[in-house]
N, C-alpha and C positions, 0 to 999 in steps of 0.2 A: 503085390510084390512080396517075394520070399524072403525069409530071414537072411539067407545067405546074399541075395541081392542087396539088402539094406547094409548089411556089414561092409560088402564091397564098395558101396557108394559112400558110406562114412569114411573108409580108408582113402578112396579118392579124394573126398574133401580134404582130410588131414594132410595129404601130402601136396595138394595143389594149393591150399592156403598159405602153407609155409613158403611157397615159391610165388605167391600172387604179385609181389612186388619186387622180386629178386633180380629181375632181368635188367641190366643197365641198358641206358641209351647209348647208342654207338652210331657213328659213321663208318660205313664199310666202302670199300672201293667198289663203285657200281660198274665199271668196265675195266678189270684188271688186264685185259689183253688188248686195250686200245690205248695209244699215247695222245696226250694233248699238249698244246703250248699255250700258256696263259689263257686257259678257259674263263671267260668272263661271265657266260649265261649259259643256261640249259632250259630248253622249252620243247614243245611239241607242235604238231601241225593240226591237231584235233580233226583228222580226217579218218579216223578209224584203222590207221595203219600201225599204230603203236610204235611209231618210231621216235628217236629223240635227235634233236639238234642242238649242237654245242657251238657257241659263238667264241671264236679266238681273237684275242686283241689284234693279232697281225693281219687280220682281214680275211680270214677264211671261216666258213661254217662248215662243220661236219656232220653228216648224217649217219645213223647207225641204228640197227634193231634194238629194241628195248630188251636186251638179253644180257645177264652178266657174263655169259661165256662167249659172246661174239668177239670176233676179231675183224668183222665186216665194216669198217669205217671208211666212207667216201667223202671227197670234197663236194659239198653241195653247191657252195658258192666260193669264189675267191676274187676279192676285189682289193688285194693287197696293194695293187698299183694306184689306187685312188686315195689311200688314207696315209695319214701321218701318225706315228706312235711317239712315245715318250710321254712322261708325265701322265696325266690322266687322259690322253687321247687314244684313238684306235677305233676299231670297230666295236661298238659299245652295246648295241640292242637290237632285237629281232621280235617281230610279232606278225604271226600269220593272220591273214584275213579271216573273218568268222566263217566266209563261204569259201575258204581255200580249196575244199574238195572239188568245186565246180569252177572256181575262176583262176585258180593257181596263183593268186597274189600273195606276196608277203613283203614286209616293210623292214628297213634297217636304218640304224642310226649310227653315223661314222663321222670322224672327223678329217676333213679334206686335206690333202697334201697341197702345199703351197701357201694357203692363206690360214689354215688351221680353223676354218669355219665348220659349224655343225651342219650336217646335211641329213635330211630324212628322205628317202628314196623307196620307190616300189620297184619290185622286181617280179619277173614271172618264172614259174618252174618251166622246165623244158617240155615240150610237147611229145617228145619221144622217150624220156627218161625221167621217172618220177623221183629219183635220187639225185638229180642234178638241176641246177637253175640255169636260165639263160642270163649269162653275165652280160650279154648286150642289150638287154631288155630295160635298162634303168629308166625309171620315170621320176625325175625329181619332184618332191612334194613341197619341201620347205628348207630354206637355208638361212641360218642365223650367224651373223659374225661373232667371233670370239676374240675378246681382247688379251686374254692370258690363255696359258695351257692346262690350267686346272678348273675344276668345277665345271666339267662339261655336261654333267647329268648323264643323259644317254639312254634312259629307260623309254621304250615305246611298248604300249599294250593296248588292247581294246577292252573297253568296259562293257558290262552287260547291255549298254544301251547301244552298241555297236559302233561308237565313235573311237577314234584313235587319240590316245593321251600320250603326251611327250613330256618327258621331265627335263627341265632346262635348269642348270646351276646359275649362279649369280655372275659368271663371267670369271671368276678367279681372283688371283692375288690372295689377299686376306682383309677380312673386315669390310668387303664390298665397297672399295673406295669410290665407285661411281654411282653409289645408291642405287644400282640397276634393279634390285628385287622389289623396291617400293615404287619404281617409276612406271606407270602404267602404259607409257608409249614404248616400253622396251620389252622384248620377250623373254629377256634372262631374268633368272630368278624367279620363275614362274612355272606352273604346270599348265599346259596347252591342251585344248581339246578341239579337234576338227573332224569334219566329215569327209572321208576319203571316196565316198561314192558319188560325189558331185563336184563340180567345179564352178568358178566364177569367170568373169571376164578377165581378171587379173591373176588369180591363183589356180593352182592344180588341186583344190580342195575347197570344200564350202564350210560355212560356220553353222554349228547347231543353233537353232532359234532361242535355246535357253541359256547360251553362254552369257555372262554377267555383262559385258560391254558389246554386246552385238548391236545396240543403237547408239554407242559413242561413249565417250569418258574414258577409253582405254583402247588397246589393241584387241580386236574382236576374237583373236585366237585364245586369249587367256581365259583360263578356267579358275586358277587360284593364284594368289600374290604372296610375296613374302618368303620364298624357298631359298636356302643357301646352296645346298648340293643334294637333290634328292636322287641320291645313287640308285636306289632300287625301290620300286613300287610293285603292288599286286592288288587284284581285285578278289575278293571272297566270292567263289562261285555260288554260294549258298545264299548270301545276303546281299551281294552287290557293293558292300563298303569297300573302299580303297584305303589301304594301309601304305604309309610311305616312311622310309627311314631317312630322315633330313640329316646330313652330317654337320656336325657343329663346328665351331671356331676353335676355341681352346679349351672349353670348360664343360660344355654340355652337349649331350648327343639326344635325339628325340624320336619318338615315333608319333606320327600324325594320322588322324583320319581325315581323308581329303574330301571336301564337300565344296560345291558350286559356290563361287564368288566369295570364298573366305580368304583372309589375310593371315598368314601364319607368323608374320611378326618380323622376320629377318631384314635389316640389320639392327631394328629397334631392339629386338629381345634375341637371346641366344636360349633356346629352350623357354623355360618360364621366368627366366632372369634377365633384367635390362642389359643391354650391351652398348648401344650408342642412340641415346634417346633424341639427338638433334634433329628436330623437325618432325618428330613422331606426335601421334595424337593420343587420345585416351586408351589405356589398357583394354577397355570394353569394345574397342575396334578391331581387337586381334583375337584369333582363335589360338589357344595354346594346346601344346601336345597332350595326348592321353598318358604318355610315359617319358621320363627323362632319366638318364644316369650320367654320372659325373665322369669325367676324364680324369680318373685317378689310377694309380698303378700302371698296369699295362693297357688299359681301356684307352682307345683313342679314336675310333672312327666306327660309327654304326654301319652295319649292312642290312638293310631292310629285308624282310622275309615274306612268309606266306601263312595265311590261315590253314592249317593242316586239315585236309578232308580226304585222306588216303585210308589204307586199311593196315598197313604194315605196323603201325603204332597207334591202335585204336585209343590207347590212354591220352593221346594227344589230339584227338578230334575236337575241332572247333578252336583250337588254341593257335595264336599267332606265334610263329616261330622266327626268331631274328637272332643277330649275332654281332660280334665286334670284331673287326679286321685284325687288328694287333693282338688283343688278349686271347681271340680265337673262343671266347665264351659263346656259348649258345643259350638262349633263354627262351622261356615261353610266357605268354600272358593271355588271359581271357578278357575280351571286351564285350559287354553286353549291357544293354539299357543305359548307354551313355557313360559307363565307368569301367575301370579295370577291377575285375573281381578276383582275379588270381594271377599270380606271377611267381616265377622260380627258375633259378639257374639250373639247367639241365645237365651240361657237361661241357669239356673243353675240346674243341674240334682239333684233329690231327695236323691242320694246316692253317694258315691266314685265310679269312673267309672272303673271297671276291664277291660272291653272289649266290643266292638261292635260286632254285627253279622247280618246276613240276613236270611230271609226265601226264599221259592222257587219263591215267588212273588217280591223278592228283597226288601221286606220291612225291615227296619231297627230294630234292637233290641239292648238294652244296658244291660249288665249283671253288677250288683252292688255288692258292698261290704255288703250291707244290706241284701243280700240274696234274692233279688227280680230281675226278668227278666222283662224289661220294653219295650215298643215300643212307636212310635209317637201316639199322638191322631189324630183322622181323621179330615182333613179339609173339608169344605164345598165347597171347589174349585174342579173343574174337571179339570185335566190337560192333554194337548197333547204336543208332541213335533213337531215342524213344519218342521222337517228335513225328515219326513216320513209321508206317508198318514196313517190316522187312520180310523177305522171302528166303526160306531155307530149300533149296533143292538137293535131295539126297537120293542115292541108289543104294539098293541093299547087297549088290553083288561085287562091290569095289571100294576102295578106301574112300572114306567120307571127306568131301570137299570142303573148302571154307564154307561154312553154312550160312554166313550172313553176307555173302556176296551176291548181289541181285543180278550180277551179270553172268553168273554160272549158269550154264544151259546144258542139260543132260537128257538124251533120248534112249530108251531101253524098253525092254519087254520082261514083265515079272508077272507071277499070278497075282490075281485081285487079292488085296488084303485090306479088311474093314477096320481093324482096330490099330490106328496110328496115334500115338499119344507123345505129347511134349510136356515135360514137367520141369518146371523152374524152380530152384532153390537159392536162398540167400546165402551169404557168407558164413551163417551159422548152422547151415543145414536145414533150415525152415523151408517147407513147401510154400510158395508164394503166388504160383501160377499154373494153370493146367489147360492144355488144350488136347481134345480127343476127337477120334473119328474125322479126320480131315480127309478130303476127297482126292481122288487121283485126277490129275490134268495132263493131258497130251503126253502121257508116258512118264511123267515125273509126279512123285508126291510132293505137294506144296504145303508146307506149314507157314503160316502167317501169324506173327506175334508182334504187337505194338508196345511192348515194354510195360504193359498194365498188369496188375494183379487180378485175382478171381473176381474183385467187385468192381473192375473198371477203373481203378485209381493208378496214376502213374507212379511207377516205383522209382525210388531215387537213384542217383547215379551210384555205381559201386561195382564190385566184383560179384557175380552171380555163377551158377551152374546149372546146366540143363542135363537132363536124360531124356534121349529121344529112341521110341521103340516103335517096331511095326511087326505086329504078330509076334511069331516065335522065331523069325528069321534075322532080326537086326535089332541091336541095342548100342547106343553111343552115348558116352558122357563127356562132357566138355565144359571147361572154363571160359568164361566171356566177361567182358567189360561192357555194362550198360551206361551209356552216356546222356545226360540231358541235352 
């Protein structure tokens, strides 16, 4: 490397180091040309179409391209004639079957007009229009009576095990007056797990063999006990862990890791603290939250979130992002090896937080009471995870794409070049890793780097810089964030 190149590289280091942590976290309007009415949830169909679906409380689901410039919003489903709104009722949840691309099934959770019961039903997509559901195809799965208008839960999602999970609140009012969350013959105050790919003589679903009460002692649908109002839950697509934001009574909000057969304590405990111990057992019989925060100031109601696995904000990779409805605060925490190892307040959202959600790329979205759907602003960092090799696809005749996006696919023709070199530097400008003479594969030069130094040791998390060269025709230097 010539002296001029070294000086330029050092100048690059000095400029980028000053800005390495300067970009603030923000939520930006994801779809400024589309209007929403009480958007309660956003998700995707995981069918390769990169569409997003927004659930509106009034009974409609909108589908639109995952494009910030789009104004192409369509009504995917309208069941407003079936539901009742007001208080915590309405169309509350949506989950697409893992095989949606072939069977066209999706599932909704809504509050039924007339009696206010919770209904979980299956619908089919239209056979002639992928952006429209068949509103006449309803296939009821489960109905649960509701004694009050609040604490309806409403979340439905598929775990990595392929089963459908359903979040049920304790029935409402305050303090769980019927002690329903601790009553094993009642589906309220529980998280349920069912197999929707089979049926029984009495139900339109089956029971997974590993459910805790499959052999008796309680309702077979029950997966966990002792929930107050599990408003939003999510599964980490990397680990399979299920995170739940369970809304507290008056004093404590909580984040739980949901596990088979566990009792999360309500109404005996609110968070880690006794609430009403009448008829309760030893504390060792309950599973306590991984995180609690107190209802002080403007904090009032947790909105459960997601473990971030996107690329717009690689600084947050592997962190659970959640918020509070009233204060609009958004926090992160990192849960690993059974403990919270990191937690931080990130920022205050621009509106009250109804719900979080993700798209097909695991980018995080936030639905707000101000009728806007937000997502993170894009960081200038490029993130990789050093637990697995990453692939950089690059070309010499156009702008450099996101180098650590393994989905990038580029085909082109260039003269053969033998000297391709990737050099990685730490934040102090010290060379820590070098790869040379990588080979050409299918028209692309592929550089694989697994986050290790020249001796095979894993490099620690932090800001690094790479310089990538190919002969005399290409040179690129860029800042990145390596994440353990």
